[in-house]
C-alpha positions in Angstrom: 0.0 0.0 0.0 1.2 3.5 -0.7 2.5 5.6 2.2 -0.7 6.9 3.9 0.6 9.5 6.3 -0.6 13.0 6.4 2.1 15.5 7.2 1.3 19.0 8.5 4.1 21.4 8.9 3.8 24.8 10.6 6.3 27.6 10.2 6.3 30.6 12.5 8.3 33.7 11.5 9.0 36.4 14.0 10.4 39.7 12.7 11.4 42.6 14.8 10.4 45.8 13.1 11.5 48.2 15.8 12.2 47.8 19.5 9.2 46.5 21.3 7.1 45.8 18.1 7.2 42.4 16.5 5.3 41.1 13.5 4.4 37.4 13.7 3.3 35.5 10.7 2.4 31.8 10.5 2.0 29.7 7.5 0.8 26.2 7.4 1.9 23.8 4.7 -0.1 20.6 4.5 1.3 17.8 2.3 -1.1 15.0 1.6 0.3 11.7 0.5 -1.7 10.0 -2.2 -4.6 7.6 -1.9 -3.5 4.0 -1.4 -5.1 0.6 -1.5 -3.7 -2.7 -0.3 -3.2 -5.2 -3.0 -2.2 -8.1 -0.8 -3.2 -11.7 -1.7 -6.9 -12.3 -1.1 -7.9 -15.1 1.2 -9.1 -18.2 -0.7 -12.8 -18.9 -0.8 -14.7 -22.1 -0.9 -17.5 -22.8 -3.4 -20.9 -22.7 -1.9 -19.7 -21.0 1.3 -20.2 -17.3 2.2 -17.1 -15.1 1.5 -16.3 -11.6 2.5 -13.2 -9.4 2.1 -12.8 -5.6 2.4 -10.0 -3.9 0.5 -8.0 -1.7 3.0 -7.6 1.9 1.8 -5.5 4.6 3.3 -5.2 8.3 3.0 -7.1 10.1 0.3 -10.3 12.0 1.0 -13.4 9.9 1.8 -15.9 8.9 0.6 -14.3 6.3 -1.7 -15.8 4.6 -4.7 -14.6 1.1 -5.8 -15.1 -0.5 -9.1 -13.9 -3.5 -11.1 -12.2 -2.1 -14.3 -11.0 -5.4 -15.9 -11.7 -9.1 -15.5 -14.5 -10.3 -13.2 -15.3 -11.5 -9.7 -16.2 -15.2 -9.3 -19.9 -15.8 -10.1 -22.0 -15.2 -6.9 -19.7 -12.5 -5.5 -20.2 -8.7 -5.9 -18.2 -5.6 -4.9 -19.9 -3.0 -2.7 -18.9 0.3 -4.5 -19.0 2.4 -1.3 -17.3 0.1 1.1 -14.9 -1.9 -1.1 -16.2 -5.2 0.3 -16.4 -8.3 -1.9 -19.0 -10.6 -0.6 -21.5 -13.4 -1.5 -21.5 -17.1 -2.0 -19.3 -18.2 -4.9 -21.1 -20.6 -7.3 -18.0 -21.7 -9.3 -14.5 -22.8 -8.3 -11.4 -21.7 -10.1 -8.9 -18.8 -10.2 -10.4 -15.4 -11.2 -8.4 -12.4 -12.1 -9.7 -8.8 -11.9 -8.6 -5.2 -11.4 -10.0 -2.9 -8.6 -9.9 0.9 -8.9 -10.6 3.1 -5.9 -11.4 6.8 -6.4 -11.7 9.4 -3.5 -13.8 12.6 -3.4 -10.9 14.6 -4.8 -10.8 12.2 -7.8 -7.4 10.7 -6.8 -7.2 7.1 -7.8 -5.3 3.9 -6.8 -5.5 0.6 -8.5 -4.8 -3.1 -7.8 -4.2 -4.6 -11.1 -4.6 -8.3 -12.0 -5.6 -9.5 -8.5 -6.0 -13.3 -8.4 -8.8 -14.8 -6.3 -8.9 -18.6 -5.8 -12.2 -20.3 -5.1 -11.7 -23.9 -4.1 -14.3 -26.6 -4.8 -16.4 -27.6 -1.9 -14.9 -30.9 -0.6 -17.1 -33.9 -1.1 -18.1 -35.7 2.1 -17.1 -39.3 1.4 -19.3 -40.6 4.2 -22.4 -39.1 2.6 -21.4 -40.5 -0.8 -20.8 -44.0 0.7 -24.1 -44.0 2.6 -25.9 -42.9 -0.6 -24.1 -45.6 -2.6 -24.8 -48.4 -0.1 -28.4 -47.2 0.3 -28.9 -47.2 -3.5 -27.5 -50.7 -3.7 -29.6 -52.1 -0.9 -32.8 -50.4 -2.3 -32.2 -51.7 -5.8 -31.6 -55.3 -4.4 -28.2 -55.5 -6.0 -26.3 -56.1 -2.8 
């Protein structure tokens, strides 16, 4: 993530114009470090199970707007454009690549390009498969 500190520097000048009279001026210089978004690896999801992840953003001037500018989220997931939260229940496993753009109220932008999100298939419960198989065999009279 980009450096997200805000630095405020205050300069005070004191000039003596004549004995006993001073003129004081103060100027404030505020330097804002640009908008930043964390592009760390996203946690893996599991097909058929609820998923949520919020992109961390730093600095900039809220409110923020998030969008997908390339690629696509896995089917079943969506991006909340105001919060930067990806959530939902993925309906397909695989690796999905997309780009997230965040824009702040001053129209500064930050981007996470080609993010990969892995959705693993839901593991099959072998016990359930075995019970169903045995039950089918007994019911059909083939055992």
